[in-house]
C-alpha angles and dihedrals in degrees: 000000000000116000118229126210141141112261120195112219116239133187115246120226116253122217124212086243090066115136118186117206098199097176092065097032095218133117133216126200115215116192091341098310110129118213121237092237090072091060091050092049093059090077117173100343112152134210091254100051113129111243121205123198104220104182119068127218097008086169089068086225104132101059132242134292141197119289122244089264088077099043116101100176133027134184091242099037136280106252096087100005109248128178129357123341114251101177139018132215120263105247097171133201083031122064134212112238118192111216118273095345097075137230116353090227088065105030099033133228116324135165114225116191092232132053136150138263107212105160126250138261120198134172105002138132114247129216091273093055093254121139111237116200094188128000115224103162094080092063119092095222088059100037121030144108122222107228100177129013114172133130088261100044144023118189129170135165144194125222128192102243093148111156094000116124121229111280094026109145092230095059113114094019103100107067112199105168139005128183124193126182129178086205089236100085107289117110128179121196125192124191133182106185093183089066093050116130090232124020111147104126115120098179146027098238131114088269087075098039092113098032101045136190121252116310129172112161132153105232140196123190112203105237089217119026110256107233110219089206090070094064138064090204143350120215119205126189137175136161119211142175125194111209098171137026104151125167110228100186141354094247126160095014093091093058114096111247094008124139115255120264113257145132131221139192110209146145126227139186122207118210138179134199104251094217094042112030091189089071102087137161141182117212132171147110140283107235100176135356140178092217121077094211092054092070089077118092108263137205119191149136117256128220095276094050098260120135119240131191122195126189121197135232086223105030095165093048090249129114091023115182115253128210112282094018118124111223126184122205124199117186135173100225103200092059090047091052092047090055090045091054092046091055095038090062087069087068099032112020092184091072115108111247093208108101090201090067089069139074133202114248104168145014127196137174130183146068130339127162151118129271132000118337140152110213138170131181137172120216128194142156093039114174143153116190127179125206104216120223 
């Protein structure tokens, strides 16, 4: 649940390298230099404003649970999922393993703040000619090995051993994902989409809605929707460093009509209109991308028909992050969501333009792309703080 405390407001230092991007009203901190736009965004906050911490376990200390796709019952209802999970689906012969706790059948039901969004794959024929109604083996809570579990470090990985019997010499050779946390706020995620168990999508359309392109995002579902009307402002911050984003093949570029190969690091919020849950929106920011055109802010409709709006850390194509550089982003979220709704109405005019009609349901950060890529990023300093009215 959100943590409440009184937060005195302080003035950040401003470097001579400060660059304010007024049109997007966000600020990025590069190598510790805070941009002037962050100071302007603070508005009329006072020393006595009540501050509410909205993201849980930003130290990534507790471990990782099963995403909502596996929950069958919740304390606040299932559609949409609200509250803590009280039961999971039966996915026999597979099992759900909380990380690092172990199999749910042994350790019981538990809600971890963090889980993963890894796409979905339904109703396809695999490489052995077998019909698969729903793929589970690509999800970390079903298929992983814990490599380190100490008070100072948790590390686990997933290998593509699909179809290989126990004892086969190729087991454990094709690394797909690895997650490392120091349990004090620094998280490293590694992703090799070429080694994915299933990676056949060549586009982002509804055709691929149930057989998606590569996803590997760290995800937090707010146990109770966070009503935007309750807050004057919401301040988000994260530091990140991309150490790898290497293209491993040209697939699917040679296929006529296919989307171009590329990989992105981004964060996104998912929100719903509280009086009309069918009014939904994704909004966030591109943090790093392999494709030059993807640095531009982007408005679109995703595979399930929901509008998304994505800002960029480098909207003018300048000051683009480079591999190995640590970049810090600070963003006032309510103003970002208001702009997202304003633009989203171009695609779906029925959406309410009043940001206070909405609530946050979900936050995710990580990799999403098309094709075959090896990527690694380190995240730290993650926070989302609301200033209550």
